[in-house]
C-alpha positions, 0 to 999 in steps of 0.5 A: 490484554488487547487481542493481536490480529493477524496482519497480512504482509504487503509485498507489492502494489497489487497486495496494497490494492487488494488490502485497500479494497478489503478496507473499503469493504470493511468500512462499507459493512461497518466492520471498521470505523472511518478513522481506522480506514482513513489512517490505513489509506493515509499510510498506503498513500505514503507508501506509494509516495515513496515509490514515486520518489524512487521512480523520479530519482531513477529518472533523474539519474537516467537509470531506466534499468533499475526496477522497483520490486514493490511495483512488480506483481505476478499479474 
């Protein structure tokens, strides 16, 4: 039976950046393979692309007051 790893939830862009930094470090020390690192980076890029799409949509509508929770962070 395959071991299930604990997964940290990515709630905002800061969490995503922190997670990608962890992926980079794990790749450097050989804890994860290049294929896994590429897939994680690919998914992260798609998440950011959806946020960008939402920003562009808000701009198109002239809606400057609508914020995107994912882009907010406490720092």
